N, C-alpha and C positions, 0 to 999 in steps of 0.2 A: 580796542579803542578806535582803530581805523574804521571798522565796520559800523560802530555806533555813530561816528562822525558822518559816515556816508548816509546813514538813515536820517540824521539831522538835516543834511544838505538836501536829501530827497523829500523832505517835509512829510515824513511818515507820521500819521496822526495817532496811531495806536502805540501805547506804551509797553505792550507785551514783548515786542522784539527787543526793546531796550533792556527789559528786566531779564530776559533769557541770556542775552549777551553779557549783561552785568554779572550774572551767576557764573558764566564760563570764565569771565575775567577774574572773578574772585577766586575760583578754583585754581587757576594757574598762578596767580599771585601768591596764594597761600602755600602752594607747593614749591614756589621759587625760593622760599626762605624770607621773603619780605613780609612785613606785617600786613595782614589782609585788609585792614582798614584803608590802606592806600587805594585799593581797588574801588572802594565806595567813592572816594574823593575824585578819582579819575573818571569813573562812570558818570558822576553828577555833572561834570563839566561838559558832557556831550548831550545832555537832555535839552531839547528845544525849549526856549522861553516864550515861544509864540504859540498861538492856537487859533483854530477857526472860530471857536465860540468865545464867550466872555472869559471862560476858564482855560488857562493854559495847561499844557501837558504836565508841567512841574506841579501846578496846583492840584491837578487830578491825582497825580501820584502821591502827593503829600497827604491828601484827604483819604486816599485808599490805604496808605500804609500807617497812618497815624494811630488807629485803634490797635493794630497788631504791635506796633512799637511801644505804645504806652501801657497796654494791658498784658502783654506777653513777653516781648523781647527784653525790655528794660528790667522788669521784675526778675526774670530768670537770670539775666546778666548780673544783677546786683546780688541775688541769692547765691549764685555760683561763685562769685568773687568774694563773698563774705568769708568763705573758708570755714564754715561751721560743720564739724563732723556730725552726721546724723545717726551714726551707728550707736545703738544702745540708748538713745534718748527716749525717755518715756515721760509719764506724767510727773514722776518725782523730779526729773531734771527741770521741767518747766516751772514747777512750784518751789524750786530751791530759792533761798532768800535773795541771792544776787540777781538772777534773771527776773524773778518776780518783782523786785524793787525797781529795776530798770524799766521793765514793761509798764508798771504802774506810773512811773515818773513820766514816761513818754505819752502814754494813753490818757491818764487822768490829770497828772500835774500840769502838763503843757496846756491842755484845753481849758482847765479851770483858771490857771494864771493869766493866760492871754485874754480869755473872755472877761474875767474880772477887771483887767486893766482897761479894756475897751468900754465896758459898762460904766466904770467910774469916770473915764474921760468924757463919755457922753452925758452923764448926769451933771458933771461939773461944767459942761459946755466948753471944755478945753478942745475936744475933737468930736463934734457932733456926728452921730451916725447919719450917713446919706439917706435921703428919702427912698431911694431905689433898693436899699439893702434892708432886708428884714432881719430880726434877731435870730431867726432860725438859720438863715444863710450865713450870718456871721459866726454862729456856733459851729456850723459845718466846716467853715474855713479854719476855725480855731482847732477843731479836732484833727484836721489834715496837717496842722503844724506838728502833730505828734509823730509824723513820719520823719524821724531823725535817723538818717542812715549814715552818710559819709562822715559827717563831723562826729557823730556818736561813736562810730568805729575808731576814728582817729583818736579821740579822747580816751577811749578804753585801752587802746594800745599804749598810750603814754602813761596812763594811771597804773597799769598792771604789767610793767616791763619785767620780763623774765618769768612770768607766771602764765604759761600757755593754757593751762586748764581753766584758770580764772577768766582769761580773755575769751575763751570759748563760751563760758557761761554768760559773760557780758554780751557777746554777739547774739546768743540765743534770746536774751531779754530784749535786745534792740530789734531783732527780727519780729518777735512776738508783739511788742508794743507798736511797731510800725505797721504791721499787718492789721491789727485791731483798729488803729487810727484810720488807715486807708479804707477799710470796709465800712466803718461807722460814718466817716466823713462823706464818703461817696453816697451812702444811703440817705443821709440828712439832706445833702444838696440835691439829690435826685427828687426827693419828696418835696423840697422847697420849690423846685422848678414846676412841679405838677400842681402845686397849690400856692401860687404867689401871694405874698402879703402886701396889699396895696395901702396899708395904713400909713399915714403921715407920721413922721417923727416929731413929737411935740417939742423936742429940745432944739429943733432946727428953726432958725428965724426965717420968716417968710420974706 
């Protein structure tokens, strides 16, 4: 921490020395018995908030780490902490009634229900669709709503108390439904950004 504070005071513009020292700090904190997340908090306090350019070092680090965090670290963290035993899982396990029903509920049920509610609110002029938002973009967001992870795991734990095998099946369905929703939702929004819909919403008053 002292070394990182010294780099801050010396106005070091490269963030690599901070990252290397943060990894060293994380290693020693982890082996000290203290939760390793404390190392991240301590390291973050030493990062300079100023920069020579318009973008500060904190912003550059955030932009550089965001894709790794969003697309790799967070999904792996969530999957690892879901506690789903993968040994012996095959197609039969995925197509069992409970995981299949949960996956369909998240992947199909949520997007259909949310999209239908938004469409109805727009038609009734109760909550008109913004001009800047196309129906394709709204559909993509509705699909992403099927990523039900934390709350779905919590509810399954309450619903199947004392039934670990059933809970594991429920977790499998949650993971499958969330994964399908994430892939399709991302694809829809990516295609929407490449082909924007400039059409005005006829239900929005000028």
